[in-house]
N, C-alpha and C positions, 0 to 999 in steps of 0.2 A: 504493499499500499504504500501511495504518497499523497500528499496534499498541497502540493505547493504550486500547480498549474493552473491560472486562471484566464477566463474569456470575458472582457469586460464589456459593457454596453450598458442598456437601460432595462430591457425586457428579457426574460426568459422563458424558453418554449420547452415543454416537454409534451410528446406524444402519448396521449393516455389510451392505450388501444383497449381490446376488449378485456374487462374485468374476469378475475379467474377467482375460483375457489381455495383459499388455502387452508390447509388442514394442520392443525397446531394444538399440541395437547392443552396449551393454555389458553385456547381462542375464545373470544366471546364474540356472540353473533348479536348484530346492531343494525336498526333501519336508520337510513339517512333521511332528509327531510323529502326527498322525492320518492321514498318509501322503496328503494332499491335495497335487499339485504346484501350485506357483506360480511366477511368475517375478516377481524384483525386482531394479532395475538396482543392485545392491551393489557393483558394480565401479566405479562413476560418481560416487563422491565428489570433488568440486574444492573447493579445494585437495586432493591427495592428502593422507591422514594418515601420520604418521610411522611407526606402527605398528599394522596390523590383520589380525585373524585371524578366519574367519567358521567358525561350527559349523552344527549340522545345527537346522533347524527355524526356527521365527517367533515373534514376540511379535506377538499380534493385539490390536488396540485394540477392545475390546468396548464394549456399550451402558452397562457400569458401571464402565469403567476410571477410575480417578483419578490425579492428579496431585498428588504430594507434598513439598514443597518447604521446604527451612530457612529461617529467616525471614531469614537472610542474602543468599537468592537467591529471594526473593518475585518480585520484579520480573523476574526471568528467567521464573519460571514462568509470569507474567501475559502476557510477551511470547510464550510458547511456544503458549500456550492460544491466545492473538490469533492467531497465523500460522496455527494449525491448523484454526481455528474455520469460516472460508468454504467451504473443499472438503468438510468433514466434515460441514458441516450444523448442529450444533450447538455451543456455545461450553462452554468445559470450567468446571467450578465447581470452583475448587481448595482442597483439605484443606490448610492452613498449620500445621504444628506447629512448635514449639521442637527443637533438635537433641537435647536428652536424652530427650524423648518421641517420636521418631520411629522407627517401627516400617517395615522394609523390607517391606511388605505384598505380597503378590499381585497380579495384574492391576494395576499402578502404575507410571507413572512417576515416578521420584524424583530429585529435585536437592538435591546437597547438597555443603557445603562440607567438604573434607577436609584439615586441614593437613599430612598424611603426605605431600601431593603438592606440596610447595614446590618439590621438584627440577625438576619442570615449569614451575614460572614460574608468573606471573599469569595466564598467558594459556592454559597447557596444561589438559588435561583426560583422564579415563577414561572410558570408556564400557563397560558390561556389559550386553549383552541376550541374555535368557535366554526359556523360553517362557512364565515366569510374571512377568518384570518388566523395565525398562529403569532402569538406575542410571547419573547423570550426574553425574559429582563433579569437584571442582577445588579447587586451594588458594586461589582467587580467584572471584568471581563471575564474572569476565571468560571464567575457562576454562568454567564451566559453561554461560555464553551461547554459547561457540564448540562445545560439545558439544550444545546445541539445533540450531544451523546443520547439524552432521551429522546429526543426528536427522532432520530434515526431509528431508535429500538421500537417507537410506535409505527413505523411505517412497515409496510409488507417485508417478509424477511429478504425477499429478492433486492432488496437494496442494497444489500452487503456483497452481492458478486460484482464481478470485475468485467463484465459484459453487459450491453442492453439488453432487459429482460423484456421478452415481448408477452402482451397479453395480460399487464399488470396493471391495474387500478390502483394510483399513488394516493390512498386516502389515509389519513390521520384521525382516529377517533376524538370525538369533541373531548375535552376535558379540563380539570382546573388541577394544578401541582403546584405545590411548593414544598422546598426540597434544601437540603443543607446536608453536609456529612457530620458523622458522629467524633470522628478523629481528623486531626490537623494532617497526621503522618499515614501515609496509604502506601507503601512502596514494596517493590521488587530487590532483591540484590540480584544481581547479574554476574557470575564468574567468568570472565574471561581470560584467565590464567591459566588453568588447568586444560581447557582447550580455548583455542582462538577462533572468534566470530567476525565475520566481516561487518564493515560499518552497514549495510544493509539490512544484515541481520539484527545489528541493534537498533535501527529506526523501524524495523519491524515491531521489535518489541515495545519500543515508545507507542507506538500506534496502538495496540492491542492495551496496554495499560490506559491509554487515554478513552478507548471504547469502556473501559470497565472503572473510570472516574478514579482512577490511580494517579499519584502524583508525585512518587519519588522513583527514581531509578539510582539505586546504591550499587555503583560500577567498580567491582572489584579488580584492580588494574597490575596489582604487583604480588608475587607469591614466589615458591620456591620453586615451581616449575616455568616459570615465566614473568618476564617485565615487560609490560605493553606499553609504557607510557615513553613518547619520547622527550627526553630531558638535554637540551641542547648543550649544557655544561659538562654532562657527563655522556658521551656519545657511545662508551661501550655498554651501558645499560641496555641499548637496544641493538648495538652490533654483537654483543655477547649475550646478555641477559634473556635477551628475547626467543633464544632459541636452544633447543635442547636435542641431544641425540637419543633416540630410542633405542630399544633394546633389539632391534633388527636392523640398528646402524643409520636409519633415515633420520633427517633434520626434520625438526616441527617447531613450528613458533610463527611469530608474527607479532606487529606491535602497531598501534596508533599514531599518526603523526599528529602533531599541536593543531596543524590545519584541520584535520578529521575529525579530532577532539572538539575543537571549537564548533564545527559543523553541527555534531550531534548534540551539543549544549544548545544551539540555536534551534535546532529541529525539534528537541525537547521542550523547550521555553515556549514554542508557539504552540504547544500541546499543554501548557500550564503543569509540566514536568521539570522539577529539579533535579539534576545530575549531581548526585554526592560520591564524590572518589573516595576509594579506598586506596591509601598507600598503607602496606602492612609494614609492622615494626613493634618490637625487635626482633621479634620471630617470623617465619615464614618471608625468610630474606635471603636464601640461598642464591637466588638468580643475581641479586645486587651482588653478593660478596665474588661469584664466578667472574662479574665486570670488574670489580675492584678489589680483590683479595685483601688489601691491607684495612678495611673495615670490618674483618672477622677477627677473632680473637687468636687464633693461630696464625694467619696469615695466608692460611691455603697451602696447595692449591685448592681451590671448590671447582664444582661444576654443577650446570643447572640441573637438577632434580628430574629423573625421568621416571619416578614412581610417585605414590602418593603416600601420606602419612605426616608425621610430625619429625622434624629432623633437628639434631643437639646444635648445627651451628647457625649462630644468631650474631645480630648487630653487637659489635664489642660495646659494652656500655661504661668502658673505663677510657676509652680513646676518644680524645677530642674532636679528631677528625670525623668520626662518625655524625657528630652532631654538627658540625658545618656542611657535612653532605647533604643530612637529612633537611636542614633548613635551606639549603640552595634547590632541593629538589622540589620542596614544598612550596618555594616562591615561584617557581615556574606553574607548578600545579594551580596555584591560587589564581595566576594570571590567565589562566585556561578557563578555570571553573569557578563561576561568580558566586556558587553556593554559600551561604553562611556556615555550613556545616562541611566537614574534612573528618574522613573515617579513618583513622590510624592503625585499626586492628587493635593490636596489644594481646591476642590470646594465644595459646599455645606456645609459650616461650619455655621451653627448658632451660633449667640453669646450671646444666653439666659443663659448659665451656666457661660459662662465669666463675665458678668455682676453682678451675683450673687456670683461670688468668690471673698475672700479676697487676695488669692495668684496672681490670674488675675490682681485684681484692683492695687495690690501692684506692680506688674511689670510694669503696664500702666505707675504708677507715677515714678519708678525707671528710667526707659528708655525714659522719656519725651515724652510718645506718646499720642496723642490727644484722643483714642477712642480705642474699640474693633476692629475695622478695620485695624487700625495701628498695634493691638497687632498680628493680623494674620498676616500681614507683615512682623512685627518682625519674628515671627514664621520661616516663609517660608524663609527670608534671612539668618536666624542661620543656617538651613537645607542646604540651596545653598551653603553657607561658608565651611559647612562641606564637603559636596560632592565635590566643587571645590579643595580644600586640599587635594583630595583623586584622582584627577585626572579626577574626572567625571563632567557632565553637567546635571543641573535639569532640568526636564521637568515637568510641571504643565498646569491645566485647566486654562481656560482664566481668572478665578476669582484671579488668583496671580498677574495679574496686578496691582490690589488694593493696594495704597501704595507705589509701584516702585518696581523694579527688579534689580539684578546684571545685567551686559551686557550678562554674559555666559550663561543666562536662556532662556530656550526654552518655548514659550507659543502654547498651543493646544487650538485651537478656536472651542468651540463647541456651544455655543450661538448664533448661526447664525455667520457671517463674520466680525462682528464690530470688535470683540477683535484681529482677525487677523490683520485686516488694523492696528489698533492701535499699536499693537506690531510690525510690519513691520516698522510702520514710527517711533517708537522708537528704531530701530536697533536690535529687537529682533528677532531672527528666530523663524518660525511657521509654525506648523503641523495644516492642514485645516481639520476640521470632524464636519462641521456644521448639527445640528440635520434637518435640512431639505433637507437636500442629503445623508448623510452618515451614519445616525443611523438605521442599518438595523434590530435592533428589533422591528422597526414600521411595522405596515402591509403594504399592496402594494398597499392598496388606498392612503396611505398617502405619501409613496415614492415608486414610480413605477421603473421598471428597467430604463426604458426612462428617467424618472428624476433623477436618479443616474447618467446615462451616460452624460447628459447634465451639469453637475456640471461642474464649471470653478474656479479651486482652486487658480488663480490669481486675485484677485479683481481688477477691470477696475479704481478704484481712487487711486491706488498705480502707483507712477513714476516706471522707467524701474529700478532705484538703490534700490527702497523699495522692488519691487518686486523678487530682489535675495535672499530675507530673507525668501520667501516661500519655504519651504523644499519639501512639497508634501502633501499627504493626507493620511487619514486612514479611512475605513470602521468599525464601531463600533457595536459589538453585546453585549448588556446587556442582562442577562442570567435571568431576572425574571421571563420571561415566555418561557423560552427555558430551557427545564429540559432533555432534550435526544438529540443525535447525529442527529437523523431524522429530528426534529423540526432545530436544527442548520442549518443543510444543507438548509431547507425550507427558513427560515430567509436569511442566507448568499447568497446564489446563485440561479440565476444569477446574482445579484446586485453587488455583489463585483465584478465578472467578468466584468461587465460594468465600475466598479472604476478602475480596473487594467487598462483599456484601457486609462481612463482618467489620469491615472497617469505615463503611460508608451508613450503614442504615441504622436507625434507632435499634437499641438494644431488644424492647419490647415488641419491636416490628418484627422480627427475624423469627422464623419457623421453617423449620427442615422440611418438612413435608409439601410446605407450599413453594419453597425454593426450588425443589426437587422437580415438581411440575414445571415451572418457569424455565429451569435449565434445560427440558428437552427442547424446546424452543430455540434457547440460547445457543444449543450444539448444532443446530442447523445453520445460524447466523456464522458459527465458527467454521464451520465447514466451508460455507461459501466464501469465507476470507483465508481459506487453505490451510487453515490449522488442524493439524493432525492430533488432535486432543487423546489424552489418555482414558483409560478405563482400568476397571479391576483385572490385572493380570492373572492373578494367582487362582481365583474363585473357579474359572473353567478349566484351567489346569489342573488343578488337584482333585475335582471332581472324577469319579472312577479308578484315580491313581491307585496302585499297590504299592504295598510294602515291601522294599528291593532288600532293605537292611537298614544298618545302622552306623554311626559312629561314636565313638565313646573317649572321655578324659583319658583312659588307659593306653589308647591308642596315640595320643597326640606326642609330637616334638615339636620342640618351638622353633627350629630350622625348616620343618615343613614335612609332611608323611604322605606315602602313597599308600592309598587303601584300593581293595578291590572287591566286588560283591558276584556272585554269579547269578547271571541274569537268564540263563537258560530256560527256566521255568516259564518266562515272562513273554520271551520273543518267539512267538510263534508262527509269524507270519512277516512278509515284507512290508515295508512301510515306516511311518515315522514314529520314533521313539523319544518321549521327553522323559529327562532324568532330573530330579526335583533333589535339591539339597535342603533340609527343613530343619534348621535348630530348633530345640526342644527346652535346653536347660544348660546351666553352668555360667561361670564369670565370663569366657571368652566367645566371640563369634568364631567361625571359620572361613577363612578366604579361601575359596576353591578358583585355582589357576587354569586348570583344564579339567576335562572328562573325555575318557577315550571310549568306544566301542571295540571290545575283542571278540575274534573268531578263532575258535581252536588255538587260542594262547597269542593270536597275532593282531595286533590293532589294525582296524580296518577304518576306523574313522577317528576324528579328535575334535572336538569342539574346544576352543582356547579363546577364553575371556574369564574376566574378573569377577567371579562372584561372592557375594558377602551374605553370610547367613549368620544371624546373630537374633537379638531382640529387634534389630531394624535387618530387613531383608532385601537386596539388591541383587539383581541380574542371578538367581538362583537357578535358574532352568538351562539346562544342556541338553541341545537337540541332536539325535543322529537320524539319519535317513538311511534305510536298509535295502537296496534295490532287489535283493532275493535271499530267503532265507535257506542255506545249505541244509540240506538232510542229513540228520544225525551230528550236525554241529553243536558244540559248545560255545555259549555267550558270556561273556562277562563285561560290566563296567568299571573301570579303573579311573583314579580320580588323584589328582595331588592338590592337597589343601594345607595351609599355614594357619595354626590357632592363633589369635589375635590378643596379646595381652597376657595371659598364662596358657596352660594345658589344660584348663577346665572347660571342655568343650564337647557336647553332646548331642547328636541329632538323627532324623530319620532320613533315610534317603529312599525315595518314591521313584516309581515307572510307570509310564503312561503309553498304552497303544493309541497313536493317533494314525489312522488310515491314511 
């Protein structure tokens, strides 16, 4: 999707052809004033508006319909015209007038600023749809923009197609809407480090966020596995740090130029989305160390990581050059990103290297710190002071609470909700994104759409005053196992759709059964937009699966173990076989590196991908296609797994025949 091309003039034409019947799970049949019956998915708006009432009849977009826009919302009018144009077949030609000259003409869509709506906030809006006109008004342009998103969803779903839709009657049901978001922070974290995504993919993510009235793109740009930000003062960050050598010897990576990042920031701004960059520190920094080894405690050599996990090599907290480097990097980042917030990570920082480093130990002594945990607090506070001096606010993961924070800092609670509760009680603003509901790289057996929808960002333990520190929520997509756009779609949607309603709609208005009905229509919109949304992967797979065997703690070895199970009784015909590794109990997950099908002791097929089977399960199905079942042959499944944490891992191995 793009929304930047416009055709200007005074009148816009839409050829409305024969009306067609639309079947939606949430459709409501209404009669227009000329008594023609039509069906429109009027109950299928996501996120659900705060207040909405429907009247009789429709507003019909006709060949001579015009858009009229206040000067302050001219860009929003351009956006609306641009997103409606492909399916309607002709572009809007806008008639833009100054506020004092604007008339509320018939047969028009009117976008306007109304200062009397200040009580709805910057993002609130009102919409009035009559048979004569549509009026969308807000105190600020953002509110008008979100009203345009609601208007899109009130039209037949064909409006989301990228080609002219034949035989569609473009009608909007008469309604009165007053709407505003519950939370100011409604975001998505996008990890472009573990796997790199193109500028176009990032823009597409922004378009989908806009559709769902979400307003933050938390852009994760530096990691152990890749540095994605062009920093002109330190060119090796992208010459070296942006690239890793994979296990097969191939070179993988990429980065965003400063010009490209500015382009994305501008694109997002037009959708009223703030781009918040994340520059990780002091951990998750091996890509930077590989580029400039003197920034680490040992001086290297280091190489950009080509596997996942937490690594002990981190920035040296006792080296003054590290702070000079970080401040230089952040200075360029601040020039690119106007966001008042800068995320610095602060999570998963092992202290092993600091304990052995003479510079770090000297820093502990010089600053009268108790230990390495206070050294991390010193590190974060120093960066916080720098950002505050530049007029920005630091955001960090909930580990930054350890050792105390400045009042200006914002905490992102990810290890459950405990960090959020503690932060709010200390008067810190909080973004809620616990792994239990908001980690959308987890599979659907761990976090279903319903589970995401039922998330409540404000913990019941907080007082009303403390609750005001909950800014909102984020759905996070970490990209270890997300390497392309289709998989990105699958993991994000429709769970991010569910979280969008959690972030926008009043708590009392949320109802899972009602949402589930509206979602059926919304999924058709996503299909027309080319979104390869996800569904419960495991439910159908587990049905009719048979128990092949087990793995248990007494078989585990920390370096990994090769296990084998007799599959002869289960392999009776040629066809497709799914083998599922299903964790049951124990302190550790099992990471499955590969699984193989053996015939008479000889490997005939191997499925190599990294599966994770623990309390969270990812990619735990391994598939084999047997073209012919050899008479009298013995078959077995062999797999290599690595326990994570310790050797206490236990689970079932299931097999299912799929013709």
